[in-house]
N, C-alpha and C positions, 0 to 999 in steps of 0.2 A: 815330306808327305804332301802330296798335292791335294787341293780341295776340289772334289768332283761336283760340288753344288753349282747350279747355274748362276751366272751373275745376277745381281739384283735388278739390272735393267730388263731382264727377260721375264720377270714376274709381273703379273698384272697389278698395277697400282690402284685401280679403281674397280671395286667389285660390281659396279653398276654400268660398266662400259660395254658389256656384251649385249646381245639382242634381248635376252631375258631380263637383264637388269633395266634396260631402257623401257621395256614393256611394263615392268613393275612400277617404274617411276611414273610413267604416263597413267597407269591405272590408279596410283595414289593421287595424282593430280585430279583425275576425273572424279574420284570419290570425294575429294575435298570440295570441288566445285559443286557436286551434287548436294553435299551437306549444306553448303552456304545457300544454294538455291532453295533447298527445303526449308531452311530457317527463315529466309526472306518470304517465302509463300506463307508459312505459318504466321509470321508477323503481320502480313497483309490481311490474312483472314481474320486475325484478331481485331483489326481496325477496319473491317470491310465497309462500315458506314462511311468513314472518311474517304476511303479509296474510291468507292462508287460515286460519292459526291464530287470528288475532284475530277473523275473521268467524265461525269455528266456535264460539269461546268466547262471543262475544256472543249468538249465536242460542241456544246451550244455556243460558246464564245467563238469558236472557229467558224460556225455557221453564220453568226450575226456580225462577225468582224467586218466583212465587206460593207455592210450597211453603215457602220460607224465611220469607216474611212470615206464613204460616199458623202455622208453629211458633213464631215470635216472639210472635204473638198469643195462643198457648197458654201463655206464660210461659217459653219457652226463651230463653236468652241468644243474642246474635247469633252468637257463635263456635260454640256447640253446634248451633244451627240450620243454620249454614253447613256444618259438618262432616257432619252427618247428611244434608243434601241432596246434598252433594258426593259422599260415598261411595255414596249411593243411585243417583245418575245414572251414576257410574263403573261400579258393579256391573251396572246394567241394560244399559249400552252394551257392557260386556265380555261379558255373557251373550248378548246378541243377536248380536254378531260371532262368538263361539264357536259358537253354534248354527248360524249361516249356514255357517261353514267346515266344521263336522262334517257338516252335511246335504248339502253339495255335494261335499266332497272324495271321499267314497267312491263317488259316482255321477258324477263329473265326466267320466270317459272315456266312459261310456255316454251321457251327456247330449250330449257333443260329437259322437259318432258318429251319434246319432239325429238331431241337428239337421242335420248334413251330409247324411245320408240323406234327410231330409225336403226339403232344398233340391234335391237331385238329382231326387227324385220330382216336385217341383213343376216343375222344368225339363222333365222328360219329359212331363208332362201338357200343358204349354204347347206343346211341340213337336208333339205328336200331336193337338192340338185340331183341330176341323173348320175353324176359321178360320185362315188362315195368319198366323203371328206370327213376326216376326224376332227370334231369340234371340241374335243376334251380340253384343249388349251384355252379356247375362248370361254368355255364354261368355268374353268378354274379361275381365269382372270376376272370374270364377272363376279364369281363367288367371293374372291378375295376383296374386290372393291366393296361389295355389299357388306361383308363382315367388318371391314375397317370402318365404314361409315356408321355401323350400328354398335361399334365397340367403344370401350372407355378411352382407348387411345385417340380416337377422333375427338372426343370431348376434351381430352387433355390438350390436344393440338389446337383446338379452338380457344382454350384459355391462354395459350401462349400467343395468340393473335394480338393481345393487348400490347405485349412487349414488341412484337413485330410492327404494330401500328406506331408505337413510340419511335422505334428506329426509323421507320419510313418518314415520319414527320421531321425528325431530326435531320435526316438526309436531305429532305426537300428544302428545309430552311438553310442548311449549310450550302447546298448547291446554288441557291439563289444569291447568297452573300458572295460566294466565290465567283459566280458569274459576273456580278457587278464589278468586282475588283479586276477580274481578268479583262473585261471590256475597257475599263478605265486606265489600268496601269500595265497592260500587256507589254508595251514597248519598253517601259522602264524595267520590268521584271526580266525580260530576255536580255536587255543590255547589261543588267547587273550580272547575270550568269555568264554572258560572253566576255565580260571584262576580265575574267580570270584566265582567259585563254588567248593565245597569240598564233599568228601564222596560219598554216594549213588547218590546224585543229579548229581555230576560231571560224575560219571560212566554212568548214564542213558542218560545224554546229549551227551556224546561221542558215546554211542551206537545208539542214535537217528540220529546223524550226519552220522555215517557209514551206517546205514540201509537206510536212506533217499537218500544218494548218490547212493547206490546200486540200489534202486528202480527206481530213475529217469534215471540213466545211462542205466540200463537194459531195461527200457521201450523205450528209444529213439533208442538204437541200435537194439532191437528186432522189433520195429515197422517199422523202416527204411528197415530192411531186408524183413519183410513180405510185405511191400508196393512194394518193388522192384520186388519180386517174383510174386505178384498179377498182377502188371502192365505188366510184360513180358508175363505171361501166357495168360492173357485176350487179350493183344495186338496181340499175335500170333493167338489166336482163331478168333479175328475180321478180321485179314488179311487173314486167311484161308477161312473164310466165304465170303470175298470179300467186306467188308465195306470200303468205300473210306476214311473215317475219323478215321482210326484205331489208328494212332499215337496220335492225340489230345484226343481221348477217353481213351487210355492207360495212358496218362498223368493225366487225371481227376481221373482215378482209383488210381493212385499213390498218389495223393493228398488226395483223400477220405479215403484211408487206415489209415491215421493219426487220423481219427475220428472213434473210434470203434463203431461197431454195425450198426450205421446209415450211415457212409460214403460209405461202400461197397454196401449197398442196393440202395442208391441214384445213385451211379455211374452205377450200373447195369440197373436201370430203364432208365437212360439217354441213355446208350448204346443201349438198346432195342428200345427206341423211335426213335433214329437217324437211326437205321437199318431199321425200318419199312418204313421210307420215302425214304431212299437212295437205299435200296435193295429189301425189300419185307417182308411180314408177316412170311413166312416160315423161312427165314434167321433170323428174329428177334426172333423167337422161339428157334432157334439153339443158338443164342447169350445168351438168358435167361438160357438155359441149361448149357452153358459154364460158365456163371457167378456163377450159383448155384454150379457147380462142383468145381470151384476154391475156392469158399467160404467154402465148405466142407473140401477141402484139407487144407485150411488155419486154420480152427478151430480145426480140428482133428489131424493135423500133424505139421504144421509150428509153430503155437503158443505154443503148449506144448514143442516142441524141442528147439525153439529159445528163447522164453521168460520164459519158466518154470513157476514158481510160482510168477513171478514179479507182475502180474496183476490178482491175485486170488480174484476177486470181483464178486458179483452177477450182472447179466445183468441189473436188476432193479436199482441198485446203479449207474451203468454206465450211464443209461438213465437219471436218475435224475441229475447226475453231468453234463452231456452234456447239459441238458435243462437250468440249472442254469448258467453254463458257457456261453452259447449262449446269454442268456438274459443280463448278466452282461457285457461280453466282446466281443460279436459278434463272428466272425470266430476264432479270437485268443483265446477267452475264451473257445470255443468248443474244440480247439486243446489242450489247456493247462489244461482243467478241469480234465480229466481222470488221467493223471500221478500224479497231485498234490492231487487228491482224494486218490489215492493209497498210496502216501507218508503219507498223514494225517492218513490213517488207520493203517499204520505201526507204526507211532508215538503213536497212541492211544494204540496199543498192547504193545509197549515197556513200556509206562508209567503206564499201568495197570498190568504189569508183566504177560502178556498173550502171548507175542511173544516168541516162543520157537524154537530156531534154533541151530544147531550144538550140542556141548557138554557143553553148559553153565550150570553149576550146579545151578545157580539161576533160569534161564529161562527154563531149561529143554531141551529136544531134540525136533526135528521137529515132530509135531504130525500128522503123516499121517493117523492114525486111533485113535478113542477114547481110545481103549484098550492100544495102544502103548503110548498114551499121559499119561495115568494114571501110566503105568508101568515104564516109563522113567522119571517121575517127580522126582525132587530132594527131598531128605529128609529134614526134618527141620534142622538137624545138619549141612548138607552141605550148606544150605542156610545161616545159621548164620555164619558159618565159612567163606563163600565167601564174605558176607557183611563186615565182619571184615577185610578181606584181602583188599577189595576195599578201606576201610577207611584208612588203614595203609599204603597203597602203596604211595610212594613219587614220583617215576618217572612216566613218561607217554610216549606214542608213539607219532608219528607225529600228530595225531589228538587228543591226550590226552586220548585215550582209554586204557583199561586194558586188559591184556591177559586173555582170557576166559577159553579155553579148556586145554591149555598146563599145567597150574599150578595145576589144580585139577583132570584132567583125569589121569595123570601119578601119580605113587606113590610118596608120600612125601619123597624127597631126601634131605631135609634140615638137615645138621649135627646137632646132639644134642649138647647142650652146653658142653664145656670142663669141666670135673670134676677136682676139685682142686687136685693137686698132693699130694702124701703122704709126711710126714715130712722128710723122709730120701731120697726122690727123687728130684733131682734138676729140676728146670723149664727148658723147652726147650729154646734154644737161641733166637728163633724168638718171644717168648712171655715173656722173662725174664724181670722183672721190672727194670726201670731205677733207679739209685741211688737217694735217696731222702735226702734232707738236714734236714728234720724234725726228731726229736728224735724218735727212735723206741719204741713202747710200748711193755712191756713184755707180751708174750702170756699167755692166761689163762691155768692153769694146766690141763692136760688131763690124762687119765689112763696110757698112755704109759710113759709120763714124770714122773708121780709119781712112777712108777716101776723103772725107770732108776735113780731116785734120782735127786737132784738139779744139775744144770750144773756146771762144774768146773770153778773156777775163771780164768780169763785170766792170763797167765804167764807174769811175769814182763819182760820188755825188757832187753836184755843183756847190761851190762855195768853199770846198776844202782846198 
């Protein structure tokens, strides 16, 4: 009786080998990754005070780091350079915060009443416009805000302000302490981290640290410069128009400049609304023109010159980062979302071997144009050579990084290995071998020694 069953080899051995099985496996992996990410986000939210303090200290240390290195290059010790830079940034930050509080506190009531009056005036204009406009949404929003302020929930939320103030003070103190240690021991911290890695991974980690510090520091310094220029120009324009609250509005413009895209727009709308009530609609129109002109100067002149390619991201990415940061961390999340998104983008480019800057033979040159990117891309031989150099390099700089351009852009000046000297030429004194106690082996015969014949026996010492 013959067995009609197919052989065992024809049966599928793995139920996950077909397309549906592979799709299910990938879906399970994605669900696992999502669960781990959700757990990490939940944990970070539980310790958000520590997380925000670390992020603030990192971004400030990246901004002040060049000052520390400049002082060390002028002969200062590491400790004195750190102390001088630390107290300088603390004094500057304290002065800015104190100036903002003093400028707004005395005019806060007038500013709020003017803003509310401007909103009501805008609502009236919309209602009385020639074209019919449904203002029910605006009325509902105004009523909800009024009900919330007059309800018990608002009082309960003000009671929780004590705990919020405690968290804020804790975060400020922790940020100051972390800032000092980041300025003082940043190189030791990064070297300790890099010590656990070797080869290409170590080189890319070092490159990531350098690029991240450059992005964060450049963003803070550039944004502060742009914010100061915007506040001064708009403040001068408001004073020239005759707005009585020019100083508080200029301060709000300075703060709003740290929130890209959205901050300047909101500050301009607020300035126009206040001007409508305090001065008039014509002056408000002039203020709108001034704000638009300053924003154009900022976008086309200041940011390209001051910040360069530090924040080369699409506005859509910036808006998404701002939205997510605001939902997760409020005002601090909105301020910190954009620079850390830019840093994350740089890290992605480094680890995917797409970040091309300088004369790095692995990463290529700065790709200003697609044709230039292709033309300046390193060849395969250069990439293999540079990866070998990275793996073989023993020393490291202060951050553990390897030198990129100098070793490969310049011609190879490494001396060739010394050729062994001829048999009738003595070795130079500096490389002459030390006398050895081991018995010497007879050299193998060469054509030269065969022509010269066997060596003469040593002559007997005199006196024997």
